[in-house]
N, C-alpha and C positions, 0 to 999 in steps of 0.2 A: 340483153338481160343483165342489167347492172344495178347496183344498189341505189344509184341516183334516181332510178325510176320508181322507187318504193315498191318493188315487186316483193311478194311474200314468199318466204322460203320455209318449208316444213321439214323438220327432222323426225323421222318415224322410227322409233326405237331408240330412245335417248339414254343409252348406257354410257360407259366411259368414253368410247370413241365419239358417240353422238354429242355428249356434253362438251368434249374437247373442241369439236367443230363449232358448237354453239358459242362457247366463250371466245374462241378465236375470231369468229365472225363479228361479234360485238366489239372486240378490240380493234378489228379491222374497219369498223365504220358502219356496220349494219345497225339499224334501229331495232331495239327489242320489240317494238310494236309490230314490226314486219316479220317476226320470227315466231313460228308455231312449233310445238313439240307434241309428240305422243308418247305415252308410257303405259305400262301394264298396271301400275299401282298408283292409287290416288295420292299417297303420301310422297311418292317420287314426283308426281306432277306439281304438288304444292311446293316442294323443295326447289324445283327449277323455276317456278313462278317467282318465289321469294328471292332467289339468288340472282336471277338475270332479268326479271321483269318481262319474260316471254309468256305466251299464251298457250296453255295446254288444251288440246282438243282431241277428239276421237280420230281414228284413222280415216273414216269416211269424211269427216269435216275438213281434215287436212287436205284430202284430195279435191274437195269442192272449192276450198278457199285459196290454196297456195298455187303460185305459178311454177315453183320448183319443189319437187319432192325428193328428199334424200332418204333412201331406204337403208337404214343402218341396223337392220335386224340380223339375226343369225341365219346362215344359209338354209338350215332345215326349216326355218319359219317363213321363207320367202314365198313359197307357193300359196300358203294360206293368206299371207298379207296381200298378195296380188289379187286373189279371189275377192278379198274385201274391198280393195281399191277399184277394181275394174269398172264397176258400174258408174263411177264418179270421175274417172280420169279421162279427160278429152285430149285430142291430139295436139292442142296448143300448150300442154303442160310439158315441162322438162322433168324427166325421171332420172335420178342419179342413184346408182346402186353401189353400196360399199360392202357388199356381202361376198366373201371369198368364194370363188369357183362358180358363181352364178353368171351365165352368159347374157349378153344383151338380147340375143335371140329368144332365150327363155322368157325374158320379161316382155319383149315386144309382142310375142304371140299370145300373151294373156291380157294385153291392153288394147286400146283403140288403135285402128290401123294408122300407121305412120307416126305414132307417138315417138318423139325423140328420146333415146335412152343413152346415157353415158355410164360406163363401168369404171369404177375407181377402186384401187387397192391401196388403202392407207396402211401405215404400221403404227405401233403403239407410241413411238416418240411424238406423235401429234399431241400427246398429253402435255408435253413440255415445249411445244412449238418447234420441234426439230424433226418432224415427220417427213417421210417420203411417200407421196401419193402418186400412183401410176394410173394414168388416165387413157381410156380407149373409147372411141366413138362407136355407137351402134349404127344400124343401117340408115337411120333418118336423122342422126344428130348433125347439126350444122357447126360451122366454125364458131359461130356465136355461142352455141351451147357448150362447146369445149372450153371456150374462153371463160364462160361463166363458171364452169366446174373448177377451172384453174384458179379463178378468183376466190372461190369458197375455200378450197383445200390449200391454197397458197397462204391463207391466214394462219395455218398451223404447221408450216414447213415448206418444203420444196415439192414441185410437181414435175412429172415427166410423161410425155405422150408416147404411147407405143401402139402398134397394131394389136388388136384383141388376141390374135394368135400367140402373142408373147406374154399374155397375162398370167398364164399358169407358171411360167418360168419366173416372172417377176414376183408372184406370190411366194414361191419357194425361196427366192433370193432376198427380197426386200420385206415382204409382208411378214414372213417368219424369221427374217434375219436377226432382229434384236435378240430373239431367244437363243440363237447360237452364241452370240457374244456373252450373254448372261451365263450360259453353260460353261464357256471358256473361263470367264472370271471366277465362277464357282470352283472349277477344277484348279486354277492357278492359286486361288486362296487356300485351298486344301494343301496344295504343294508347299505354300509358304509356311503353313502350320507344321507340316512334316519337317521342314528345314529349321524349325525352332522359333518362328515368329508368332506372336499373339494374333488371334484371328482379326481383331480390329485393325492392327497395323498392316497385316498382309492385305486386307481388303482395301485400305486406303492407298497402299502402294500400287496395287493392280488397277484400281479404278482410275487413278490419276495417269498411270501409264496408258490406259485405254483412251482417256480423253485427249491426252497430248498427242498420241499417235493418230487419232482420228482427225484432229485439227491439222496436223502436218500433212496427212493424206489429202484433205480437202483444200488446203491453202497453198501448198508448196508447188503443186503442178507436177511433182515427181512421180514416176512409176513406183508402185510398192516394192518391186524388186530392188530399185535403187535405194529407197529408204531403208530396206532391210540390210542391204550391203553396207550402208553407212554405220550400222550398229555391229556388223559381223567382221571383227578383225581376225587376221590369220591366227590359227591355233588358240583362239580365245574362248571365253565362256559361251558366247552366243552360238558359235558354230557347233560346239559340242551339243548344245541343247537342240539345235535344228537337226543335227544328225539323228538324234533319238526320235524326234518327231517324224522324220522320214522313215526311219527303221520300223516305227509302229504304224505306218500307213495313215497318218493323220490327213494328208492331202487327199488320198483316195477315199477315206471315210467321209470327208466333207462333201466330195463330189457325189458319192452314193447317197448321202443324207439329203442333199438338195434334189436329186432325182426322185427320191421317195416323196418329198414334199410336193414336187411338181405333179407326180402321179396321183397323189391324194387330192390335189386341186382339180385334176381332171375327173376324178371319181365324183367329187361334189358337183361338178358341172353336169355330169350324166345322171344325177339324182340318186347316186349310191351313197346314202348317208350312214 
């Protein structure tokens, strides 16, 4: 299932994440003529056609025409979408789900027997080609199907294969992860204002610190404890700040927050919307 064979790929539910995938695929070498999209609104369909040269179709037509279907809808809309697709999806199609909390079993039992399904949890940095997409195989997904999913989502960042039993944890850590960093940046910016800095300067300082720290984590190969220790001199400013973070239970709060996100992912998987 490679782009060289001119197989058609359909993105069903082309919102922000779906559009990011679409644009990334085109930059990665997919021909717009081989890409189909579905949307709820005609004006959105016209916008995507004009911007990318892709073909808007109905969900049923996407299922009939495409070799790979990427389900980029909201979790609460998945059952209804599958009911619409089921009469048209044959077992030679590859179905990729990017909906949080939806298991491959949930999809498989609603489609033709032995339909290959791959579950993917991307995060919002796919919008800037710096995403992390966690990929798991369903019961009938082949190595070729997984490689095809990696090819698609690799166009907008990195991919990581995990057993599906780890998907809820990955959703809590990676899928929701950017929001935790935004929350931290917001809090640190407010602290900068309290310390006497203008908001724009505090924001610029914190954002660049976050970017620099992220690149060092990615490229240095050092453990985060080692990198933190490099900043933390004896009796200095940093150790005093870290003491306050520990005193206020920030580490424990983060662990509890991720557990809560994982539990909510499990609730979504069980149909508790």
